[in-house]
C-alpha positions in Angstrom: 10.6 4.3 -15.9 10.7 6.6 -12.9 12.6 9.9 -13.4 14.5 9.4 -10.1 15.9 6.2 -11.5 16.5 7.4 -15.0 18.7 10.4 -13.9 21.6 8.4 -12.5 21.3 5.9 -15.4 21.3 8.5 -18.2 23.8 10.9 -16.8 22.0 14.2 -17.8 18.7 15.5 -16.9 17.5 16.1 -20.4 18.5 12.5 -21.5 16.7 11.1 -18.5 13.6 13.0 -19.3 13.8 11.7 -22.9 14.1 8.2 -21.6 11.1 8.6 -19.4 9.1 9.9 -22.3 10.2 7.1 -24.5 9.2 4.4 -22.0 5.8 5.9 -21.5 3.2 4.5 -19.1 3.0 7.3 -16.6 1.4 10.7 -16.6 4.8 12.3 -16.4 6.0 10.4 -19.5 3.0 11.5 -21.5 3.4 15.2 -20.6 7.2 15.0 -21.2 6.7 13.4 -24.6 4.3 16.1 -25.5 6.9 18.8 -24.7 9.7 16.9 -26.5 7.6 16.3 -29.6 6.8 20.0 -29.7 10.5 20.7 -30.4 11.8 21.5 -26.9 14.8 23.8 -27.2 15.5 24.4 -23.5 17.7 22.6 -21.0 16.8 19.6 -19.0 16.3 21.8 -15.9 13.9 24.1 -17.8 11.9 21.2 -18.9 11.9 19.8 -15.4 10.7 23.2 -14.1 7.9 23.2 -16.6 6.9 19.6 -15.8 7.0 20.4 -12.0 4.7 23.4 -12.5 2.3 21.4 -14.8 2.0 18.3 -12.7 2.3 19.7 -9.2 4.3 16.6 -8.2 6.3 17.4 -5.0 9.2 15.1 -5.8 9.7 17.0 -9.1 9.6 20.4 -7.4 12.2 19.1 -4.9 14.4 17.8 -7.7 14.2 21.2 -9.4 15.3 22.9 -6.2 18.2 20.5 -5.7 19.3 20.7 -9.3 19.3 24.5 -9.1 21.3 24.4 -5.9 23.8 22.1 -7.6 24.1 24.5 -10.6 24.7 27.4 -8.2 27.4 25.5 -6.4 25.5 25.1 -3.1 25.5 21.3 -3.6 27.8 18.9 -5.4 26.6 18.0 -8.9 25.6 14.4 -8.0 23.7 15.3 -4.8 20.4 16.0 -6.4 20.5 12.4 -7.8 21.4 11.0 -4.4 18.6 13.0 -2.7 16.1 11.8 -5.4 17.1 8.2 -4.9 17.1 8.5 -1.1 13.6 9.9 -1.3 12.5 7.1 -3.6 13.8 4.5 -1.2 12.1 6.2 1.8 8.8 6.4 -0.1 9.0 2.8 -1.1 9.8 1.7 2.5 6.9 3.8 3.8 4.5 2.4 1.2 5.6 -1.2 2.1 5.0 -0.5 5.8 1.6 0.9 5.2 0.6 -2.1 3.1 1.8 -4.5 5.8 -0.3 -2.6 8.3 -3.4 -3.1 6.1 -2.9 -6.9 5.9 -4.3 -7.8 9.3 -7.5 -5.8 8.5 -7.9 -7.6 5.2 -7.3 -11.0 6.8 -9.8 -10.3 9.5 -12.5 -9.3 7.0 -11.8 -12.6 5.1 -11.7 -14.9 8.1 -14.4 -13.4 10.2 -17.4 -14.8 8.2 -15.8 -18.2 8.1 -15.4 -18.2 11.9 -18.6 -16.5 12.8 -20.9 -19.3 11.5 -19.3 -22.1 13.4 -19.0 -20.0 16.5 -22.7 -19.3 16.6 -23.4 -23.0 16.2 -21.1 -23.9 19.0 -22.7 -21.3 21.3 -26.2 -22.6 20.6 -25.5 -26.3 20.6 -23.2 -27.6 23.3 -20.7 -30.2 22.0 -21.2 -33.9 22.6 -25.0 -33.8 23.2 -27.0 -35.2 20.3 -30.2 -35.2 22.4 -30.1 -31.5 22.8 -31.5 -31.1 19.3 -34.8 -32.7 20.5 -35.3 -30.2 23.3 -37.7 -27.4 22.8 -36.4 -23.9 23.3 -37.2 -23.8 27.0 -35.7 -27.2 27.5 -32.4 -26.2 25.7 -32.1 -23.1 27.9 -32.7 -25.1 31.0 -30.1 -27.7 29.9 -27.6 -24.9 29.2 -28.3 -23.4 32.6 -27.9 -26.7 34.4 -24.6 -27.5 32.8 -23.0 -24.1 32.5 -21.1 -24.4 35.7 -20.5 -28.1 35.4 -16.7 -28.5 35.7 -16.8 -32.3 35.2 -16.1 -33.9 31.8 -19.4 -35.6 31.5 -21.8 -35.0 28.7 -25.0 -34.7 30.6 -27.0 -36.1 27.7 -29.9 -38.4 28.1 -30.2 -41.3 25.6 
């Protein structure tokens, strides 16, 4: 569970950190569990400061600063949680937009080989002319040059 989601759900910072450690699965959870198993005696803010210093995660450092501001009375008590959730939503939206921008590139890479083969065949062999295959290379080039500017809908093939 993400710490930014656990804070509003658990009510206190220390309980949110305990929840993150109990759920596991992330680097933050493993580090938090290590501190809590070692008999952590400090507050949730002290543990959060230690985690922010150890992990160098910018969101944790921001949360520490917001929580300290709330303790000093500069912010309301629930504003650090609101800021954390707002940042989570912004990061999620940004990641989604970045992934959507990558989709056309991925599709192009998948579709290009499928289209390239038939495109080469169509360029080399004009449609509707089975006799072209019997022409030698020079004859094929001559046939293409003769019919390149031909605006009529006739095949030009000899049978």
